[in-house]
N, C-alpha and C positions, 0 to 999 in steps of 0.2 A: 198198651201192652202190660200184662201182668207178669212181673219178673218171677221166674221159677229157678233161677240159678243160685238161690240160697234157700235155706229151710224156713219156710213161712207157712202159715196156715191162713188160707182165705176162707170166706164164707162158703160152705158146702152148697153146691148146686145139684139138684136132683136131675136125673136123666129126662130129657124131653121126649115126648111121644112123637112118633113118626115112623117112617119106613127106613130100615137100615139100608145103607148103601153097599155096593159091591166091595168097597174097601173100608167098611165099618170096623172090621177086625183085622189086626195086623197080620194074622196068619193067612188071611185071604189074599194078600198082595204078593205079587211075584217081583223080587228085586230085579232091577234093570242094571246092566253094566254101564258104568260112567267112566269113560276114558279121560285121561289128563288132556286138557286143551279142548274138551268138548262140553256139551251141555245136554240136559234132558228137560222136557217140558211135561209137567203133569197137570191134568185138568180134572175137575171133580165138582161135587156139590155136597156140602156137609149138612144139608138140611136133613133132619131126622137122625143124625149121628147119635150113637149110644156110648155108654161107658163100658159095656160088657166086653170082656176079653181083651181089653186094651193094656192093662197094667197088672203086674204080678201082685198077689195079695201082700199087703203090708208095705208096698212101695210108696215112696214119698209123693210122687206125682199122682199115683192112684188115689191117695187120700184126699186130693183136691176135688175129685169127683167131676172132672171136666170132660164132657163127651168129645170125641174126636174121630176123624177118619185118618187113613194112613197111606203113605207112599214109601217105597223102599228103593235103594240103589246100592251098588257095590263098586268100590274102588280097589284096585289091586296094588296101588302104590300110595305112599304118603302124599297127601293132597291138601291144598287150600281150597275149601269148598265155600261157594256163595249160593244162598237160597233167597229168592225174591218172589214177591206176590205181584210184580209189576203187571198192569193191565187188568187186574181184578176190579170189577165195578159192581156195587160200591166198594171202596177200598176197605180191606180188613184192618181194623185197628188193634185186634187182639191176635196173638200168635204164641205158639210154643217156641222157645229159643234153645231147644235141645235136639240132639239126635240120639235115639235109643240104639243100643247094640244087641238087644235081645227081643224076642217076642214070645209071650207078653213082656212088656218093658219092665225091667227091674230097676234097681238103683244105680246101674252102671250107664252113665250118659256122657255124651260129649257136648259141653256147653259152648255157646257162641262166644267168640272173641270180642266182637262188636256187633252192633246193629244200628240202623237208622231208618227214618221215614222220608229221607230226602233223595236217596240215590235213584229211586224209580221216577221221581218227578210227578207222581200222581197221588202221593200220600200213602202208598202201600209200603210195607216194611221190607227191608233187606237185612239178611243175617250173614255173618262171616265166621267160618270155623277154620282156624289156622292149624296147620300141621296135624291134620286128621290121619291117623294110621290106616293102612290098608284094612278094610273090613266091610261088612254089610251094615248099612245104617237104615233105621226106620224113622221117618219124619212124621210126627203127629200134626194134624190140622185142627186147630182149636175151633170149637163151636161155641158161639154165644150170640144170642139175639137180644138186642142189636149189637153190632160191632164186628161180628165174624160169622156170617151166615149166608148160605147160598152158593151159587157157582163161583169157582175160583180158578185161577191159573197160577201154577208155581213153576219157576225155572230154576234148575239146579245145575251149576257149572263147577268145573274143577280145573285147577292149574297145578303145576309142579310144586311140591312142598317147599315153603320158604320163598317162593317166587314173589308173592305179594307185590308191593309197590317197588318199582325199580330203584328208588332211593330210600328204601326202608332202613338201611343201615348206614351210619355216617361214614364207615370205611369204604363204601362204594361210590361216594360222591366226588366229583371232580370240581374243584373250586374254580370260579370264574373271576377274572380281574375286575375290581371296582375302582374307578378313578374318581378323584375329587371333582365334583361338578357333574358326574354321570349317574346312571341308575341301571339296575338289573331288574327284570320282571321274571320272577320264578313262578312256574305253573306246575301243577301236579294234582294228585288225588290221594288223600290220606286214609281212604276207606279201609285199606288193608294194612295199615301201620301196625307194627309190633314193637315191643320194648327190647327185642332180642339184639344184643351186641351194642346197645346204645349207651348204657350207663354203667359205671362200675358199682360193685357191691358197696352198699352204704350211702350211695348218692341219695339226696332228698327227692330226686326224680326217678329213682329206680322203679320200674313197673309202668312208667308212663309210655304209652305207644306213640311213636313219632316217626315222621319221615324227615329227610334232611336236604338242605341245600348248603352250598359253600361259596365263599367269596374271599378274595385276597386283596389286601391294601398294601400299597407301596410307600405310603406316607401317613402321617398322623391325620385321621379323618373322623369327623362326626357323622355317624351313620343313622339313617332313619329306616325303620322296618314298618311298612304300612299294609294292613289287610283290607284296604278299601275294595268295595265291590262284592264282598261275600253277602249272599242273599239266601236265607235270612242271615242277620248279623251273627258272626261267630262270638259266642259269649265267653269262651275260655281259650286263651292263647298263652304261649310262654314268652316272657320278656327276658330271655337269656340268649347268649351266644356261647359257644364252646370253642376253646383254642386247641382241643385235642380230641381224640377218638379212641376208646369210649370217652364220653364227655365228663371229665372231672375238673378241668380248669375252666371255670365258668366266669362270664362277664355279665353282670346284671344291668338292666336298663338304667339310665340316668333319670329320665322322666318318661311319662306316657300320657296319652290323651285319647279321647273319643270324639274329638272335634276336627282334627285335620282331615279325616275322612268324613265327607258330608253325610254319609249313610249310617254313622254311629259305630263303624268298625274301629278297631284299636290301631294306634300308631305308637311305636316305641322309639325313643331317642337314646342312642349310645354316644356319649360325649367323648371326644378326643381319644379314639381308639388308636393304639400304636400300630405300625405296619406289621403285617403278618396275615395268616389264614384264619378265618372264622367259620364255624359251622352253625347254621340256623335250623333249630328244631321246629317242626310244624306238628302241633299236638292233635291227636285224634281224641275227641271228647263228645260223642254223639248227643248226650243228654243236654249239652250246652249249645247244640247246633253246629259244633266245630267238626264237620265231617263232609267228605266229598271233594269234588273238584275245587281248586282255589287258584288265585293269582295273588302273589305277594310282591310288592314293589320295594326294593332296597336301593336307597340313594345315599350319596355321600357328598359332603362339603369339606373343604380344607379346615383344619383346626385353626382357631384364632391364634395369633402369635402369643407365646407365653408371656406373662407379665415379668418385668424385671425388678419390680419393687413389691414389697409385701408389708402389710401392716404389722404382722407379728414376726419376730425373728425366727420362730419355729417353722414358718412357712417358706422362708427364703430359699431360693435355689442358687447354687454357686456356679459362677462362670469361670473357666480357666483363664488365667492371665499370665502370659509368658514374658520373660525379660525382653524388652524392646517393643512390647505390644501395648495396646491401649484399648479401653472399652468406654463407650459413651453410654451411660445409663440415662434413661428418660423416665420420669415418674411424676406423681402429683401427691403432695402430702396434705392436701386440704382436709381429708377425713382421717388423718393419722390419730391413733389412740395410744394409750399407755399400757394396753392389755398385753401381759406376757412378755414385756420388753426387758425390764430390769428387776432384780430381786428386791425384796423388802429391805429398806435401810440404805439402798444405793443413793448416792447424791443425785442420780438422774432418774430416780423412781417416778417422778411426776412429769418427766419429759415425754410429750407425744411425738413419736417418730415412725417413719417407714424405713425399710431395710433393703439393702442390696448385698449380694454375696460374691466373693471372689476366692479363687484358690491359686496359690503359687507353688511351684515345685523347687524353687531355689531361693537363696537370700536375694532380696530385692530392695531397691530404693523406690518407694511407692509415693506417687503424687496424686492427690485428690483435689480437684479444682472445680469451683462453682461458677466458672466463667459464663457470662451471657445472661445472668439474672438481672432483670431490669424492672424496678429499681434493685440496687444491690441488696443481697441478703446479709444483714448486719449481725446475725447470730447463727452460727453453725457449730457443729460438734466436731472437735478435732481429735477424735479417737476412733479406734477399731475395736471390735469385740471378737474374742476367740471362743465364746460359748453363748448359750441362750438358756434362760435369761442372762443378759449381758453383765457378768461380774468380772471376768478376766479381760481387762481393758488394756489396750496399747495406745499410749498418747503420742501425739505428733512430736517429731524431732524439732521442726521449725515450721513457721507459717509466714505468709506475706499477703499483701493486698496489691501487689504490683505485677505478678506474672500474668494475670488475666488481662491487664490493661484497662479494666473497667471498674476496678475497686472491689471486686469480689475476692473471696478468700481462696488461697491455695495452701493445702497442708502437705507436708513432706514427712514421710516415715522412713528414716534411714535404717539400714541393716535389719530389715524385717525378715525374720526367719520364714522358711517355707511352711505353708499351712493354709488353712481356710479362715477367712476373715469376713466379718459382717460390718457393713458401712451404714451407720445411722444417719438419717436426714431429718433434722429437727423441724417441727412446725412451731413457729413463733410469730404470730401475726403482728405483734407490736414492733418487731424488727424486720418486717417485710418478708420474713422467711415462711412463705405460704404459697401454695399453688403449684402449677406445672414447673418443672425444672429439668435441666440436664446436668449431668455430673461426669466430668472427664477423669478417668482413672488410668494412670499409665505406670509402667514399671521399667526401671533400668537396673543395671547390675549394681550390687553393693560395692562400696569402696573396697579397694583391695585389702587394706590393713587398718586396724584401729590406730589411734594416735600413739606416738612413740612412748608416751608416759602413761599408757593405759594400765600397765602392770607395775606395781610399786617396786618389784624386784628389778625392773629395768632402769631405774634412775639412780644417780649418784648424789648423795646428800652434799650440800654446800655448807661451809662454815658461816654462822651468823653470830657476830660479836655484839655485845651489849652496846647500845647507842647506834647501831647500824640498821639500815632498811634495805631490804631486797625486794625486787618486783618479780613475781613469777607469772609467766604468760603461757597460754596454750589454747586449745580448742577441744572441748569435750563432746562435740557433736556426735562422734561415733564411739564414745566411751562404752565399755562393756563392764559387766560385773565379774568377769572371769578372774579368779585367783586374787580378788581384792581383799576379802575379809575371811576370817576363820569361820569354820562351820559353827553355827550357834550364835553368831554375831547378829545383833538387831539390824545390821546394815548388809547382810549377806547378799541381798538382791539389788543393792544400790549400784548403778553404773557410775563409775568415777574415773577421773584421771588423778595423778599423784604428783606431789612435789615433796622434797625432803631437805632438812637442814640439821646442822649440828650445833648444839649449845654447849659452851664450855664452863659456864657459870650459872648460878641461880638467876633465872630470867623471868621478867614479865613480858608477855608477848601480845602484840596487837595484830590481828589479821583483818584487813579491810577490803571489801569488794567494791569500793567506790568507783563510779564511772561506768558501770554496766548499764547499757541503755537498749531496751527498757530494763528497769531494775530487776535483778534476780530475786524472786520472791521466796525461793527456798534454797538454803545453803546449809552445809553441815558445820556445826560449831564444835567439831571434835578434832583431836589429833590422835594418831596411833604411835605406839612406841615400838611396834614390831611390824614385819611384813611377811605374810599377809596380815592385814589390819587386826591388831589385838592390843590389849593393854590400853584401852581407849581413855583419853582424858577429855572431859567435857569443859567447855568454856566457863569461866567464872562469871563473866558479864557479857550480855549481848545488847548492843545499842544500835541506833540508827544515826550514829554520829556522822555518816557520810553526807547527810542532808539531801540525798537524791533518791532515798528509798532503799538503797542498798545497805547491807548489814556490816557491822564491825563487831568482831569477837575479841574479848580480852581473856587471856589465860594467865593467871597469877601464880608466881612462885614455882615455875617449872624447874626441876633439877637438871643438872647437866645430862646430856644424852642426845640420841638421834630421834628426831620426830618426823612423822609422815603426815602431810596435809592432803586430805581427799577433797576433790572438787566435784560436787554432785551434778549429774545431768538429770534435770527434771523439766521436761518440755512444757507440761501444762502450767508451770509457774515461771516460764521464760528463762529458766536456768540452763541455758545451753548455748553453744557457739563459742566464738573467740572470747577470751577473757584476759584481764590483768588484775592481779591481786597483790597488794603491798603487805609485806610482813615486817614489822618493826620490833626490835628487841631492846629492852631497857633492863638495867640492873634491878633486882628485886625490890630495892628500896626506893627506886626512882618514881614509880607511879603511885602518887598519893591519891588513891581513888576515893571519890565521894560516894560512900556506901549508900547514903540515902538516895542519891541520884541513880546509883546502880539498881537498887531495889525498885525504883519507880518504873523500870523497863520490864514489861510483861514478856516472859519467855517460856518456850516448851522444849524440853530436853528428854531424850534425843529427838531430832526431827529430820527425817521420818522416824516412826517408831512402830512397835507391834501392838500398840494399845496400852502399854505401860509407859507412863510419862511423868516427868517432874515439871510442875508449874512454878516458876520463880517470878519475882518482881511484883508480888502482891503487897499492897500497903497495909493490909489488916483491917481497913475500914470498908472493904467491898461488902455490899449486902448480898451479892450473888455472883457466882462463877458459872458461866454457861458454855456448853459446846453445841454448835449448830452445824447443819450442813450448809452447802453453798446457796441453798434456796431460803435460808433463814429459819428453818424449822429447828426448834430446840430439841436436842436428843439427850442431853444430860445437864443437870444443874446441881450445885452444891453451895454451901455457905462456908467460905474459907475463914479460918481463925488465925492463920499465921501468914508470914510473907512467902512461904513456900508450901506446896501441897503435893503429895504423891498420889497419882491416880492409876488404878488398874482397870482398864476398859476392855481387856481381852475378851473376845466372844460377844461383846455388847455392841461394838461398832464394826461395820464391814470395812474392808480396805477402801480408801478414798481420801478426798480432801475435806478438811473440816476447819471451823473457825472457833477459837477460844476467846471468850469475852469476859472481861472483869468489869463489873458495874458497881460504882459507888456514887455517893451524892455529888462528888466533884469531878468525876472523870468516867470515861468509857474507853477502856483499852482493849485492843484485840490483837490476835496473832494467829496466822494460819499455820496448820500443820497437816502432815500426811500420815495415815496409817497404812502400812504396806502389808 
């Protein structure tokens, strides 16, 4: 077929000699009436056709100099017109794909909407003219030897305008239910497909002629759309579904192949489609063989259960957890990576983890248990994350190896505010923490009230005389930071309980945490002179005089007044739960302190801090002062020259736990501290 529906110039052909036919000139034919729903059959022989009298001077088609014969018909209403050469032998491979509206034919033509060589079944062409207005039309029969010469039969039929295919517009389609495990076989014929009413303005598929089918899913389903059986193979098909009509909300295929159909036709796979109605467009594209009758098989299988663990925290899905409820997460951390999990500088930056997510709607006491791991997982992470990458961490309130009954860890997070939380599961092969696991996460109501001494304003100071010792007891498990310190204090976010005492004379004070088991690794060596906490007094000396790893703080030369003692809750450093603290007062002249011994104890003040800290207890012979993360990576180093050194690390170290090391020829001293 030589296309003439665009301006192109082909090689000019001279008129062939021979006898002119009765219908060699368009003015010699009498138009026949063509009623809607009927057809006409024209027979003829174009041997000897001439170019004379066919086209008006200067017309585009006349310039091609193609001889032709003519037939004519009249329609009195808008019509969809089909013209075919079916039955012509040998088949005509060349044809005009226009209808002329004048005789001789000028440049006013009706061009074919589509054409194909398949509808007849014998290699002859079929043309479709959509929405042809009421008029008399002249159809030219191309002459060319070989390819289009000799006797021919032409059938012209008309149907009501816009009738086309019954499923030409998506709005006319009735969706059929598709169940998981079932299939639908859609059949049709796209020969009369149009783009009318199918696509909104601006769609990438605007202008594509399609017919439609629809199906409805009642659950998450993976859907396969297969064109198996099209012969010849359909070379162009659309791998999309629409969720509306006209089709603007499109779903593109997940994968496709030409192998599921053994004949080379295409199969599209749409993974995990949500329940709802979907419209399937069937493209008309004759030049790719995608035209004519078809059968399309649409089948569905249930979606696989969604994963509950994810290698990257950004992928994690959150499951709701109500008070009184529990969730058992199953996963496998064998291939866990560090990608996208923690920000640069985090003490957990190198930790390979997978993630789970939960959402709570009220304050809860959360339990996270690794029960059932065999052998026991000896290294697990006792914190939750409120963001991703994980920098806003919530550490456990307490933990134990007894609740599970098999030695595995259980972490408890008390007074956890409502929100969304990520749970990291660490991969640590050296401590058996690798492979498949189950994680039991349960929630109960928060305790009704914080401890009685959670707010410094709620306590009554007691008199502490020189030479006397008092013991203060309490439980800081549910301590909060509400109303504890003034705005701007370095301890504004520190959850503490309080005790208070009154000194009537200049006093040296000893505050000892002896007996906490396990040892409390982080305590506050400060006193406040007001409530909320302000007028802070830092300890003069911090020692390990308890002998059990707990701290003792000495405050020298305290003037008479009221003092408030904060007891820090710091779960990651075991500083939580019931406690007993002894406070001993002596006259200012009584404690003859060995300053050399005092200076030998390495200290960080305040602790926790905001990155600004005072280091004490340096001997002066240290060749290096280091700050490392908990993995031992050196993040800061300096050469101290004096027994104390002030450091400002704000903005250089992220919030977290760190280790201060003082290295000399004779000793290696270390102290842990926290940046909040």
